[in-house]
C-alpha positions in Angstrom: 177.4 -9.0 43.5 178.8 -7.8 40.2 180.7 -4.8 38.9 180.3 -3.0 35.6 183.2 -3.0 33.1 183.4 0.8 33.5 185.7 0.5 36.5 188.0 -2.0 34.8 188.1 0.2 31.7 189.3 3.1 33.8 191.9 1.1 35.7 193.1 -0.4 32.4 193.6 3.1 31.0 195.3 4.2 34.1 197.7 1.2 34.0 198.5 2.0 30.4 199.0 5.7 31.1 201.3 4.8 34.0 203.5 2.7 31.7 202.8 -0.6 33.6 203.3 -3.9 31.8 199.6 -4.5 31.2 200.2 -7.7 29.1 202.1 -9.3 32.0 199.3 -8.5 34.4 196.6 -9.9 32.1 198.7 -12.9 31.3 199.0 -13.7 35.0 195.2 -13.2 35.3 194.7 -15.6 32.3 193.1 -12.9 30.1 194.0 -11.6 26.6 194.0 -7.8 27.2 193.4 -7.0 23.5 190.3 -9.2 23.3 188.6 -8.0 26.5 185.3 -6.2 25.9 186.0 -4.1 29.0 182.9 -1.9 29.1 180.5 -4.7 28.3 181.9 -7.0 31.1 180.1 -7.4 34.4 182.4 -9.4 36.7 181.8 -10.9 40.1 182.9 -8.4 42.7 185.0 -10.9 44.7 187.4 -11.1 41.7 188.6 -7.6 42.4 190.7 -8.9 45.3 192.4 -11.4 43.0 192.9 -8.7 40.3 194.6 -6.3 42.7 196.7 -9.1 44.3 198.0 -9.9 40.8 198.7 -6.2 40.0 200.6 -5.9 43.3 202.6 -9.0 42.5 203.5 -7.9 38.9 204.4 -4.3 39.9 205.9 -5.0 43.3 204.0 -1.9 44.5 201.9 -2.4 47.7 200.2 1.0 47.2 199.5 0.6 43.5 196.0 2.0 43.8 197.2 5.3 45.1 200.0 5.6 42.5 197.6 4.9 39.7 195.2 7.7 40.7 197.0 10.5 38.8 196.9 8.4 35.7 193.2 7.5 35.7 190.9 9.2 33.2 187.9 11.0 34.6 184.9 8.8 34.8 182.2 9.7 32.3 179.2 7.6 33.2 176.9 8.3 30.3 173.4 8.1 31.7 174.5 8.9 35.3 176.4 11.9 34.1 173.6 13.0 31.8 171.2 12.9 34.8 173.4 15.4 36.7 173.9 17.7 33.7 170.2 17.9 32.9 169.1 18.5 36.5 168.7 22.0 37.9 171.4 21.7 40.6 174.3 19.4 41.5 172.4 18.2 44.6 169.3 17.2 42.6 171.4 15.5 39.9 173.4 13.5 42.4 170.2 12.4 44.2 168.9 11.2 40.8 172.1 9.6 39.6 172.7 7.6 42.9 169.3 5.9 42.4 170.9 4.1 39.5 174.3 3.2 41.0 173.6 -0.5 40.4 174.4 0.2 36.7 178.0 0.6 37.9 178.2 -2.0 40.7 176.0 -4.0 43.0 178.6 -3.5 45.8 179.0 0.3 45.6 177.0 2.5 47.9 177.3 6.3 47.9 175.2 8.7 50.0 175.2 12.5 50.1 174.8 13.8 53.7 174.3 17.4 54.6 173.7 18.0 58.4 175.1 20.0 61.3 178.5 18.3 60.9 178.8 19.4 57.3 178.4 18.1 53.8 180.1 14.9 52.7 179.7 11.9 50.4 179.9 8.6 52.2 181.2 5.8 50.0 181.2 2.1 50.8 182.7 0.1 48.0 182.5 -3.4 49.3 181.4 -5.5 52.2 184.5 -7.6 51.9 187.5 -6.9 54.0 190.2 -8.3 51.7 193.3 -6.1 52.2 193.8 -5.8 48.4 190.4 -4.0 48.1 192.1 -0.9 49.6 193.1 -0.1 46.0 189.4 -0.2 44.9 188.5 2.1 47.7 191.2 4.6 47.0 190.5 4.6 43.2 186.8 5.0 43.7 187.1 7.9 46.1 189.6 9.6 43.8 187.4 9.1 40.8 184.3 10.5 42.5 186.3 13.5 43.5 187.5 14.1 39.9 184.0 13.4 38.6 182.5 16.0 40.8 185.1 18.5 39.6 184.3 17.6 36.0 180.5 18.1 36.3 180.9 21.4 38.1 183.5 22.8 35.7 186.2 22.7 38.3 184.1 24.4 41.1 184.0 21.4 43.4 186.8 21.6 46.0 187.4 18.8 48.5 187.9 19.9 52.1 189.2 16.6 53.3 189.0 12.8 52.8 188.9 10.1 55.4 189.5 6.6 54.0 188.4 3.3 55.6 191.7 1.6 54.8 195.0 2.1 56.7 197.9 4.3 55.7 200.8 2.8 53.7 202.5 5.7 51.8 203.6 8.9 53.4 201.0 11.5 54.5 202.4 14.0 52.1 201.9 11.7 49.1 198.2 11.0 49.9 197.6 14.8 50.4 199.3 15.7 47.2 197.5 13.1 45.1 194.0 13.9 46.5 194.7 17.6 46.8 193.4 17.8 50.3 194.1 16.4 53.8 193.7 12.7 54.1 192.7 10.7 57.2 192.3 6.9 57.7 190.2 4.4 59.7 186.7 5.7 59.0 183.8 3.3 59.1 183.2 4.1 55.5 185.1 6.5 53.2 184.2 10.2 53.6 184.6 13.0 51.0 183.9 16.3 52.7 183.1 19.5 50.8 181.4 22.9 51.1 177.6 22.4 51.1 177.1 25.4 48.9 178.4 23.4 45.9 175.2 21.3 46.0 173.3 24.4 44.8 175.6 24.7 41.7 173.3 25.2 38.8 174.0 23.2 35.7 174.4 25.2 32.6 172.8 22.2 30.7 169.6 22.0 32.8 166.8 20.9 30.6 163.6 19.3 32.0 162.8 17.6 28.7 166.2 16.0 28.5 166.0 15.1 32.1 162.9 13.0 31.5 164.6 11.3 28.5 167.6 10.5 30.7 165.5 9.1 33.5 163.6 6.9 31.1 166.9 5.7 29.7 168.3 4.9 33.2 165.1 3.0 34.0 165.3 0.9 30.9 169.0 0.1 31.6 168.2 -0.9 35.2 165.2 -3.0 34.0 167.6 -4.8 31.6 170.1 -5.4 34.4 167.3 -6.9 36.6 166.3 -9.2 33.8 169.9 -10.3 33.4 170.0 -11.0 37.1 166.8 -13.0 36.8 168.3 -15.2 34.1 171.4 -15.7 36.2 169.3 -16.9 39.1 167.4 -19.3 36.9 170.7 -20.7 35.5 171.9 -21.2 39.1 168.8 -23.2 39.8 169.4 -25.3 36.7 173.0 -26.0 37.9 171.7 -27.0 41.4 168.7 -29.2 40.4 169.0 -30.2 36.8 170.2 -33.8 37.5 167.8 -34.2 40.4 164.4 -33.7 38.8 162.7 -32.4 35.7 162.5 -28.6 36.1 159.4 -26.8 34.8 158.6 -23.1 34.4 156.2 -23.5 37.4 158.9 -25.2 39.5 161.4 -22.3 38.9 158.8 -19.6 39.4 157.8 -21.1 42.8 161.5 -21.4 43.8 162.1 -17.8 42.9 158.9 -16.6 44.5 157.7 -15.1 41.2 154.2 -15.7 39.7 154.5 -18.0 36.7 152.9 -15.5 34.3 155.2 -12.7 35.5 158.3 -14.9 35.0 157.2 -15.8 31.5 156.6 -12.1 30.7 160.0 -11.0 32.1 161.8 -13.7 30.0 159.9 -12.6 26.9 161.0 -9.0 27.5 164.6 -10.3 27.8 164.2 -11.9 24.3 164.2 -15.5 25.5 161.9 -18.1 27.0 162.2 -20.8 29.7 162.5 -23.6 27.2 165.3 -21.7 25.4 167.2 -21.0 28.6 167.0 -24.6 29.6 168.1 -25.9 26.2 171.0 -23.5 26.1 172.1 -24.5 29.6 171.9 -28.2 28.8 173.8 -27.7 25.5 176.6 -25.7 27.2 176.8 -28.3 30.1 176.9 -31.2 27.7 179.6 -29.6 25.6 181.7 -28.9 28.7 181.4 -32.5 30.0 182.1 -34.1 26.6 185.1 -31.9 25.8 186.6 -31.5 29.3 185.9 -34.8 31.2 185.9 -38.5 30.7 182.4 -38.9 32.0 180.5 -41.6 30.2 177.7 -40.6 27.7 175.2 -42.4 30.0 176.3 -40.3 33.0 176.2 -37.1 30.9 172.6 -37.9 29.9 171.7 -38.0 33.6 173.8 -34.9 34.5 172.1 -32.8 31.8 168.6 -33.7 33.0 167.5 -36.1 30.2 165.5 -39.1 31.0 166.6 -41.2 28.0 169.9 -41.4 26.0 167.9 -41.3 22.8 166.3 -38.0 23.7 169.8 -36.6 24.6 171.3 -37.8 21.3 168.5 -36.2 19.3 168.7 -32.9 21.2 172.5 -32.8 20.9 172.4 -33.5 17.1 169.8 -30.7 16.7 172.0 -28.3 18.7 175.4 -29.1 17.1 174.7 -31.1 13.9 177.0 -33.8 15.5 176.4 -36.7 17.7 177.9 -36.5 21.3 180.5 -39.1 20.3 181.5 -37.1 17.2 181.7 -33.9 19.2 184.0 -35.5 21.8 186.2 -37.0 19.2 186.5 -33.7 17.4 187.6 -32.0 20.6 190.1 -34.7 21.4 191.6 -34.4 17.9 191.9 -30.6 18.3 193.8 -31.2 21.6 196.1 -33.7 20.0 196.9 -31.4 17.2 197.6 -28.5 19.6 200.0 -30.6 21.6 201.7 -31.8 18.5 202.3 -28.3 17.2 203.3 -26.8 20.5 207.1 -26.0 20.7 
């Protein structure tokens, strides 16, 4: 499961607004904050626990998620927001937007329920029970609340919130930050509201724009699915490359996808099976040559080549260097870096 960079972008802005030492946090994480393409990133969901553990350690604040909430910018989710604006009512818009929630996260699940108990949004942010993910839960529920206020021009009013996580700060602090009574220990987070707001009529309702926005959402979701397909293929390469010669037909059978369909989807993604395999072999060869002392003969085997001569020709074509020249160049760079280090 992966998360869009939208969430990290919002948290990053919140940390900056709160005056936190962002550089120290990213340094501990091993990132360069200035070079991170936050919105373009799509990171493994399990890394959120490590991220929050690091933020807690640097700030010394065990309830950092709650304390960041007032500093977070309101989420503006482009196509998801446009779907709500161009729908006739908030209820219709939310129903449409939630169909495309994968664009934000594979782990996030939000449902709108309106029954005899009342109207509420049910939010499940993760299947992982890591204690640090309480911060993700708190920030997501807070952001959803603020987002609903934004798309209704301030008319959305929360009645109460029940979080899945336990209480750490005082009750008064939770209630003040969320602007409504807060409870704890729910099976999944609950944001309760007056059902009448679902009939809020968007002043920007436009059936023609709605169709354009739905088409855009479908295209982005299709692109994400193709990205997922490529990742699955690359995992198969990693698992089986040194064991046998992989063909398009082998991979299609392993994935349960017709060969013709797989070829078509890769073409739509702007690549081909042979290009993916060559790119994977090249990246693996570079990593093994630069970062290990594996013999060239063993690297030939690990990258799925049957003959050293074939590997040498392919590597020279990829890099304009022989494998030996590439390894020596990387070693020279490391020696130079060590010599110039203070």
